[in-house]
N, C-alpha and C positions, 0 to 999 in steps of 0.2 A: 375486468382487464385488469384491475388489483391482485384479486385472485392467480392468475396466471405468473402476475412477476413474484410473487410470493411463494408459487408454485418453484417457477425458475431457479428462485434465488437459494432453494433448499439444492441445489446443487455449487453450493459452495458454503461449507461448512467447516465449521471454525475446529470440529472432533477430528478432522482429514491429518489437522498438526503432527498426530502424531503417527501416521501412515511410516513403516519401516524406519520406525525410531530408535536408533541405537543407544541413550541415556545421555544426549546432547543435553543441556541445559537450556542450549538456543534450541526451537524449533519453526519458528518463522523469520522471513525480514517482513521489515515493513518501511514503507515510506509511503507521503504524503506527494498525489499527482493533482494540482494545476490547470483548470479550464477556464478558458476564457469567454466573457457573458458579455451583456451591454453594460454601458457605464454605469454603477449606484453606489461613488460616493467611495472615502478612505478604510470604512471599513468594510471592504470586495478587492481592498488595491495590492493586488501580486507583484513582485519582484520582478517574476518571471517573466511578466507582462507589459514591463516599463510602468510600471503603477494602474495601469490598467484595473479592471476590475474582472476576476476570477474565481471560483470553487473553488478548492480544495478537496477532494477524500482521504481517506487514512486505505491501504491495500497494503493487506498481511498473504505472503506466499510462501507455502510449507517450502523449508532448504531443503527433505528429502525428497520430493516426492517433482517440486516446480508446479503446483496445483496453490489456485488463489483458494484462500481458504476466511480471509477477512475481509470486509468492505467497512467503512466506517465513513459517513457525510450525505450531503457537504456543509460544506462551510464557508463562512463571507473566511476566505483570504488571509486581509491587513488585520484580522481578528486572534486568527487561530491559527498561529505556527504550529510546526507537526508536533512539539511536543504536547502540546496544551489540550490537541488531538487526541494525544497518546491517552494524556493523563485523565480525559472524561470518560475513556471505555476501554480502552484494552489493553490497560495496566489490570484492572479491576479483573478483568478474563482466565489472564496468566497468573499458573496453577507456584506454591510455592518453592524457590529456585529457580520456578523456569527467566529466560530473557530471551529477547530479543534482536537477532542484530540489525546495525541500519546505521544511516550514518550520521557525521556528527549534529546535524541538528536535534540531534536527541539527550546529545552529551551530559546534558541537566542532570539525565537519568542512571547513567554512568555510574558503577557498573556493576548496582541494585539493580535492573532492572533492563542494562539495555546492553550490546559490546558494541563499542563503535570505533574507530580508526584512535580521535586523540585521544584519549580515556585514557590514563597515565598505570590501569593494570594492563593496558592491551598486548599483546606481547606481539613482536616488531616474524618474530615466523610465522605469526597467522594470518599478518595485511595482503597476503597476495588469494590464501584463500576468502579472508572475509569479501576480497574486494569484488570476486569472483560471482559475490552470492548479493552483491550489489549491483554487480552490470545485469545479474537473471532477472534482477527486480524493476529496475530502467527498461530492460525486452517489455515487459509485462504492460509497462508505462504508455511504451510506442506501441505496444500493440492496443491500445486502447486508443491511439491519438491516431491509426490508418481509420480511422470512421468519421465521417468527413465531418459529422454533426461533433464530434466533438473536438475535433483539429482546427475549426477553425472558429468563430468567436458565435456562441449561441443565439440564435435569431432573433427569438422572440421572447421579447421584454416582461410582456405580461405572462409569463409561461415560464420562468426563469426557476417557478416552482415545482414544472417539471424536471428541469433539469435529474435532479435524484431517478429516475426511475430511469430516464434514455440510459445515463448509468449504469445503472444496475444488470442492464439490458446489456448494455454493451460483455458487462465484465462474463455475464452466466455465459452467451456467444462467445469471448474468450477463453469460458473454462472449458466449455462442451469441446470446441474445437481440440485444446487439448487436451484430453480424453478420447477424442477420434484421433489422436496422431499428428497436431503439429506439435508437438511439445514443446518445448525449453531444455536447451542445454541442460543436460545435468554437471552437479558440481560437485567433487569431493567434500566432505563435511566434515571433522569431526574438532571438536569446541575441547579435546583434551587436550592437547600442544601446546 
C-alpha cells in the first residue's frame, strides 16, 4: 500500500512548476488548507474550525499550468501557521531569486520569497491578476473537500496518523482528474507588470 501511494504521489512533481515557464520569478501559488480531526488539544486548534482540532497541509499549484506540484504535511494547525510550514520545507526548495504567490499569511517573507497583496512592494496594477491566482488555489482546496473523508471531521481518532495518506491519495486523484480534462480555470500571469 505504501509503495503504491509513493508511486501515485510521483504524479505530483515539483519540477513541473517549470512547465510553460515564461521567465516569471513566481512559478507557483501556495496556501495552507485545514481539515478537521477529533479533539486533540490546543496544539491542533484551528481558527477555521472555531478552535476545534485540525491538520494543515501546504499545497503548491503551478501558476502557468494549474498542476499540483507541491504537498507538505500534515501539521497540527495550532502550532503551524502557513508561514511556519513554508519556512520548514518549501523555502529551501526554491531556486535563487524564485518566489511564490501567496495570501497575506506569508507576508513575513515578502518581498524576498513571497508576493502577497499587502506587501509594500506589491504594485496595484497586479492585484487582480494575483487575486485570480489565489482564487484558483482555493478551487483546488475545494476539490479536496468534495471528498467526504476530508470534508467532515476525520472519524478515527486512533488512526489520525493515516490522515496524511488519505490526503495524498485524494491530492493525486485530483491531479489525475486535472490531467484527464477537469482542468482548473486558466490565469494570465506576468509578474513583470
